[in-house]
N, C-alpha and C positions, 0 to 999 in steps of 0.2 A: 687816504681814502679816494682822492682824486684818481689815483693810479688804477684803482678798481672800478671806477664810476665810467672812465672814458672806454674801457674795452667793453663793459657792459652795453653800454649805449650804441657801439658798432654791431655788438652781437645781435642785440634788439633789431637793428635797423636789417641787417641781413637775414634774419630770421623772418621779418615782415615780408622781405623781398622773395623769400623761399616760399612762403605762404601764398602769397600771390601767385606764384609760378605753378604751385600744386593746384591751386583752385582752376587755374586756366587749363591745366591739363585734364583734370577733373570734369570740366565743362566739355572740352574735347571729346574725352571719353563717352560722356553722356550724349554727345550729339553722334556719335558713331553708334549707340545702342539706343535708339529711341523707343524700343518695345518696353523696355524696363522703366518702371516709375522711378523717380529720384528718391532716394532715401531720405529721411527727416534729419539724419546726422549732417549730411552735406550741407543743408539749408542753414542749419545752425552754424556750422563752420565758418560759411561765408559771412553771417552776421556777426560772428564773434571776432573775424579777422580785422574788421573794419574798427570794432572796439579795441583792437590789440594795441596801438599806439598809446593808450595810457596804461596798459598792464602788459608788459612784455613777458612775464612768467606765464600768462594764459596761451601766448602763442607758440610756445613749444607744445604744449598739449594738442592744440588745434592742429599743428602741423603734423604730428604723429598721427591724429585720427584721419588726416586727409590723405597721408601716405598710406595707411593700412587700407583705405577704401580702394585708392588707385592699385595697390599691391593686389588685392583680392581679385579686381577685375583682370588684372595681367595674368595671375596665376590661372584663373579660369579660362582664359583664352590658350593658356600655352597647353593645359591638358586636354583641352579639345582637339588642339593641333597633333598632340602626341599619340594619337591613337594606332598608329601604323605599328606593324610587328617589327621587331629590331631584325635587321639583316644580319646574315652570318658574316663573319669576320674573315676578310679576304686580305690577303696582302697584296700591296700595291706592285704594279707591274715593274718599277725601277726596283723595289726591294727584292722581287723574285730574281730581276736579271742580275743583282749583286750576289745573291745567293749562288745562282747558276755558275755564274764566272768563277766565284771563290772555289767552288766544288770541282768545276773543270780544272782548275789550276792544280788542285791537290790530287786529282784523280789522275793526271798526266805524269806526275813525280813519281819516281818507282822508289826513291830513297825517301819520299816525303818532303815536305817543304816547310820552310820557317815562316813565321809572321811577317818578318822583314822581306823576305823574297815575293810573297803575295803582295805585301803593301806596294813595294817598288813595281812588280809586274802589272798590276790592276789601277795603280794609282788611286787607291782608296785612302780615306782618312782613318785614324785609329778607331774611331768610334764605330765606323760602318764595319770595319774588318772584324772587330771585336763580336759585335752583334751577330753578324754573318756565322763566325766560327761558333758561337753559342748555340745558335739555331741549329745549325749543321750537325753538332755533337748532340744535341737535344733529340734530333730526328733520327740518330743513330746511323748517319751516312759517314761519318769521319770519326777518328779516335786521336787522342794526343798519346804520343808514345813518351813523349817527355815535354817538359815546359816549352812552349813556343813550336814545336814540331809536329805537324799533323800528317795523318795517312788516312787514305780511303780504308773503310772496314771491308 
């Protein structure tokens, strides 16, 4: 029985400290938004947190209620900030340079070029080279005559 009580006491203490931190963050959030009135639920949460020392089970519910209130505010802030239209997907300049260099090395080879030759010539890692070859073949710029041997279309 004592094996269970000791961890429960430890958990109750940590929940109490977490609920205090949540209350502190909620107060800071309220200070940032003074135009809105404080909901009645937060006031009761603060009062119940003080009484938590006698009942650790109530603290879990208080903590969850406080977290929900804080989470709602952060969600509202995030949605207000995300009203910008999504930008078109553009490959980073480095990625374009890799694609161009791989395509140039394939274009110059009359008899085709192997993966090992491209890797050696351009000093790329296997993943970069694999991605570049895949994208170039999807665009229709190159084709594989056999496994690992690429030609310009």
